[in-house]
VOGU-3710 file (C-alpha; in Angstrom, 3 decimals, decimal comma):
1> xxxxxxxxxx> -56,951/78,308/-14,728  -54,254/77,504/-16,802  -50,545/75,353/-16,648  -48,988/77,656/-14,216  -51,819/77,626/-12,006  -52,180/74,199/-12,655  -48,483/73,897/-11,076  -49,383/76,211/-8,587  -52,084/73,662/-7,777  -50,217/70,555/-7,757
11> xxxxxxxxxx> -46,653/71,530/-5,269  -50,425/72,995/-3,244  -51,479/68,832/-3,499  -47,822/67,772/-2,282  -47,912/70,594/0,868  -51,448/69,074/1,643  -49,491/65,369/1,460  -46,565/66,644/3,975  -48,938/67,026/6,487  -51,328/64,318/6,175
21> xxxxxxxxxx> -47,624/63,045/6,616  -47,245/65,073/9,806  -50,678/64,192/11,419  -52,314/67,104/10,567  -55,133/67,417/7,955  -54,478/67,412/4,231  -53,977/71,133/3,113  -51,345/72,791/1,631  -51,542/76,201/0,284  -48,488/78,744/-1,520
31> xxxxxxxxxx> -48,958/82,871/-2,565  -47,955/84,144/-5,565  -46,214/87,891/-5,900  -47,945/89,449/-8,697  -43,843/88,769/-10,579  -44,810/85,404/-10,080  -42,393/84,326/-6,852  -43,318/81,830/-4,145  -43,381/84,396/-1,252  -44,515/81,243/1,329
41> xxxxxxxxxx> -45,671/78,071/1,595  -47,231/76,163/3,954  -49,729/73,186/4,980  -52,295/73,102/8,310  -50,760/72,137/11,392  -54,025/71,502/13,157  -52,471/68,005/15,031  -51,809/69,902/18,234  -56,034/70,241/18,580  -55,831/73,646/17,191
51> xxxxxxxxxx> -58,250/73,734/14,549  -57,553/77,138/13,078  -54,609/76,165/11,982  -54,645/76,740/8,695  -51,933/77,011/5,437  -54,748/79,823/3,699  -54,656/82,115/8,011  -50,459/81,431/8,384  -50,011/82,910/4,558  -53,079/86,408/4,945
61> xxxxxxxxxx> -50,585/86,619/8,577  -47,259/86,180/7,153  -48,916/89,337/3,830  -50,067/91,233/6,210  -46,635/91,484/8,329  -44,221/91,504/5,016  -46,510/93,062/2,168  -47,197/96,219/1,119  -51,572/96,845/0,273  -50,705/97,159/-3,407
71> xxxxxxxxxx> -48,790/94,216/-2,832  -51,417/91,392/-1,486  -53,842/92,651/-3,599  -51,586/91,676/-6,948  -51,094/88,042/-4,452  -52,574/85,119/-5,235  -53,116/81,946/-3,060  -53,116/79,249/-4,246  -54,756/75,900/-2,068  -54,936/72,230/-2,396
81> xxxxxxxxxx> -59,042/73,124/-1,134  -61,263/75,745/-0,799  -61,224/78,068/1,966  -63,134/77,458/5,187  -65,378/81,081/6,041  -62,402/81,878/8,437  -60,103/81,663/6,144  -62,099/83,333/3,413  -62,410/86,145/6,164  -58,781/86,165/6,677
91> xxxxxxxxxx> -57,744/86,720/2,688  -60,593/89,923/2,451  -59,274/91,329/5,811  -56,446/91,686/4,672  -56,525/92,166/0,986  -55,072/89,845/-0,777  -56,544/88,950/-4,724  -57,056/86,014/-6,655  -57,543/82,821/-5,104  -57,025/79,035/-6,907
101> xxxxxxxxxx> -57,809/76,170/-5,148  -57,735/72,678/-6,160  -60,996/71,837/-4,466  -63,826/73,155/-3,198  -65,507/72,924/-0,660  -68,778/71,016/-2,215  -66,476/67,956/-2,796  -64,557/67,716/0,492  -68,414/67,166/1,380  -69,202/64,766/-0,625
111> xxxxxxxxxx> -66,593/62,703/-0,005  -66,550/62,741/3,934  -70,159/61,786/3,491  -68,797/58,474/1,663  -66,764/57,918/3,959  -69,106/57,613/6,675  -67,878/61,463/8,496  -70,212/63,225/10,708  -70,724/66,893/9,186  -68,764/69,772/10,836
121> xxxxxxxxxx> -69,434/72,216/13,241  -69,438/75,018/10,897  -70,618/74,424/7,233  -69,719/74,836/4,446  -69,830/78,287/3,031  -68,553/78,749/-1,110  -65,569/81,837/-0,934  -68,196/83,659/-3,637  -70,531/83,290/-0,052  -68,293/85,184/2,037
131> xxxxxxxxxx> -66,222/87,776/-0,016  -67,546/90,141/-2,132  -66,879/90,529/-5,622  -63,394/88,276/-6,579  -61,687/86,693/-7,866  -62,323/82,810/-7,559  -61,504/79,632/-10,055  -61,182/76,487/-8,675  -61,772/73,213/-9,364  -58,455/71,759/-10,931
141> xxxxxxxxxx> -60,652/68,289/-11,938  -56,624/66,188/-12,456  -56,372/67,150/-8,305  -59,238/65,468/-7,329  -59,078/61,664/-7,667  -55,203/62,955/-5,490  -57,284/64,651/-2,708  -59,633/62,482/-2,244  -57,747/59,516/-1,577  -55,101/61,942/0,625
151> xxxxxxxxxx> -58,489/62,711/3,038  -60,003/59,591/3,263  -56,244/58,424/5,031  -56,806/61,212/7,067  -60,695/60,274/8,094  -59,426/56,625/8,524  -56,337/57,642/10,828  -58,493/59,803/12,919  -61,133/56,758/13,254  -59,099/54,842/14,074
161> x> -57,244/56,598/16,654
//
């Protein structure tokens, strides 16, 4: 992971914060072309009750509609949190390239346990357990405290409602 990767992950953390401020779960992602151009960015849009509205799914759909298979393979997806198995599968089916994440599914599981949350309905699998032979890089320790705090705030908000 290099400084440019960290810069993009910082943007993903900003998108996660925007998600939280808009009542969504705090996750943000962006798609970079092989040439280093930001092509698409989004955050979770789960506030309406559709738990499938993850930014990685939006990226996969956008990429399938706008990029050739070669362009998708050269692209990089940056994300605040490691892909869930649904998003990892979408990533693989569309043929996107490298994945870089700031916090892992394992970290999120540990954080949620610390907050007193019940385990989710879906097992938190590492990306490599879903996708074979994929270029995956993560964690970014410099963002851990920031992302943990976003998830803590989200848990507290949900517990109060």
